[in-house]
N, C-alpha and C positions, 0 to 999 in steps of 0.2 A: 701133573704127577709124573715122576720119573720111574722108569722100569728098573728092576734090580740089576740088570746087566749093563746099564748105562753108568758111566763114571763121570761125575761132575767135578771138574777141576776149577778151582777159583783162579781168577786172573791175578797174577802177582805183579805188583808195581815195584819199580826200583826203590831201594831203601833210602836213597838220597838223591838230591839234585845232581851231585857229582857223578853218581852211578848212572843216572839218566843221561847226562851229557856224554859220558864215556860210551854208553850203549849207542847213542845217536851219532857219535863221532864228532860232536860239537867241540869247538875250541873254548867255549864258555864253560865255566865251572862254578861250583858253589863257593860261597865265601869261605876263606880259610884253607882251600885246597891248593892254592898257589899255581894253578895251571891256566888261569884265565888271561892269557896274553892278548886276546882280541881287544880287550878294553884299552890296553896300552897302545895298540896299533891305531885304534880309533882316535885316541887322544893326540897322538903324534900327527896323524893325517890332518886332523882338524886344526891343530896348532900351526902346521906348515901353511895351510890356506889362510889362517888368521894373520900370520906374519906377512904373507903376500898382500893381503888387504891393508895391513898397516903400512907397507911400502907404498901402495897406491895412494894412501892418505897423505903420507909425508911428501912424496914426489909430486903429487897432483896430476899424475898421468898414469895410463896403463889400465884403468878400470874398464873391464871388457863389456860393460853394459851401458845403456843410455845412449847419449849422443856420441860417445867414444867407440861405439860398436862399429868396427870397420866394414862389416857386411850389412849393416842397417836392418838387421832382422827385426820383425815385429813381434816382440815377446812381451811378457808381463813387466819386465824391467826396463823397457825402452824409454820410459819417461822419467826414470830415476836419475837425477843429476849426480855426477861423480862426487861432487862436494858433500853430498848426503850419503850416497851409496857406499863409498869406500870406507868411511869411518863406521858406518852401521854394520857392514860386513865384518870389519875388524873386531868390533866389540862383541857381536853375536858369536863369531867363530872362536875367539879367544875364551870367552865365557863358557862356550860349549866344550872346549878342550879341557878347561879346569874341571868341569863337571864330569867329563869322561874319565879323567885321571882320578877323581874322587871315588868314582864307582868301579874302578878297576882294581884287580889284585886281591890279595888275601885279606886286607883290612878295608875292604870296600864299604862305602856308605850306601845303604839301600833305602830307597824311599819307603815311608810307612804305607800302610794299606790305603789311607786317605790320599796320600800323595800319588800313589800309583793310579788310583781311580781318577784323580784330577788330571793326570797326564794322559790317561787313556780316553777320558771324556765319557766313560760309561761305567756302569756297575757290573760286577761279576754275575 
């Protein structure tokens, strides 16, 4: 029970995702606000690495893992042959770049609740 001299103030939440992003100083914004440049940066970054992997595939050299690793590090990719690894990296990275681009900007595609749950691997 509260005393009469105590003032209980409800916690107010931001009115929108854009407002919450602005408060937190995040470069990510709600769909339709037009300031979510981070998605475009992620798409470009991933596409650049996808093109590099495509070059590894076409030239047949330069893949930095597996037997072409100049330092011979013992990592999880040490047994991945360049003939498999380079095209695999190219496909995964370029598909990821397209996905990032689809999810960026004011007309972003957002996964459904079921899709988000599947991607996260757990329920809310």
